[in-house]
Every structure is written in C-alpha cells, then in structure tokens.
N, C-alpha and C positions, 0 to 999 in steps of 0.2 A: 461563589467569581473564577475559584480554582477550575470549579468544576467546566463553568465553560471554558478558560482557556484551555486545559486538553480536550474539550471535544474538537474546539476549534483546530488544535495540531492534528487530531484524527482526520478531521474531517481536510485540511488541506495538502496534509500527507495523501490520501485518498485520491483529491483531484490531480493533484500532481503526479501521481505514479498510474493511475486513468489515460491525463495525457500523453506521457514516456511510453506506455505499453502499446497508445494507439499511431505513437510517430513509430517507434519498433515494427510495429507488423506493418506498418505502410513499405517501410523499407524493406521488409524482408518480403512480402508482395511482390513490389516492383520489381527488386534481383532474381527474385526466382518464383513466379506464381504458379508454377506448377506442384513447387513444396506446400502452399497454400492452399491451393485448390486438395491436393490430398488429404492435407492435415487437416483439413475443415468440411471435408466430403463434400464441397460444394461447388457445382460447374456452372462458373456464369464469364463472362467476358472480361477482357483484361480492368477494364476502369469499374466496375460495379466488383470484380474480385480486390481491387484494393483499398475498396469503402468498406465491405464486408471485413475484411483482415483488420481494419484501423477501431471498427466499433468493436469487433472478436476482445481485439489487443485493449481497447479502454476497456470494456467489462471487465477483461482479467486482469487486470492492475488496479483495477478500483478493492477490486478483492483481495490483489495479496498487500496494496498499498495499505486499507484499511486494517487487515492482521496485523503486521510488522509495525504502524505504528501507536494498536493498540498493544502487541505485546513490549514497543518500546515502552509505551507510558506504564503498562502496568508491573517493567523493571524498575524504572525510575521509582513507583512507591515506592514498592517493597524494601527497595533503599531507604527513602525518607521516616518509613514507618518504623526499619532498622536503628535507623540515626534516635529518630524517639524514644524507642524502648531501653536503648543504650541509656542514654542522655538521665533518662528518668531512673535510669538503674544506680548510675553513677551520683545522683544527685542522693540517693536517699542512703547508700553508701556511705559520705560523708556525711550524714545527718550522725 
C-alpha cells in the first residue's frame, strides 16, 4: 500500500507541474511571442505559438515534476530507513 501511495504522489506532482509549466509557457508566449519563437525555433502565428508553448511547457513540467517528486520521496525513504536502523541499533544496545 505504501508503494501505491508514493507512486500516486509522484504522478500527482508530475501532473501538477505539467499544468503549471503549461500555464507559465502560455503567459510567456502571450507577453513575448518573439522570445518563445526564438527559444523553440518555430515560426507560427500568435495563436498557434501559444498552444505550442503550452505543449512544450507541459512536457518540461512533467519531466521536472517527476524528477523533483521522485527525489523528494527518495529523501523521505532514506530518512525513514535511517530511523529504522537507528532504532534497531538502540534496541540491540539496551539488551
């Protein structure tokens, strides 16, 4: 059950990061379409440029969100294992 909980946290974090990345890229494309056009090396009209920026932002958001959530959960797991090892050594020292 713990695996499913952690997996759902990773998926949820990745999807949230994807949405945030897409929204951020849309805002940047609306404010400065020439920046987005030169950044992604794509010539398009302003409307399709915003959609293209949203798609690229969502892709990068999902990559970064997955990596950050996986690293965070790795740290939580390492701390949990360290506590278990410390508890085990404390119990064996008292006996």
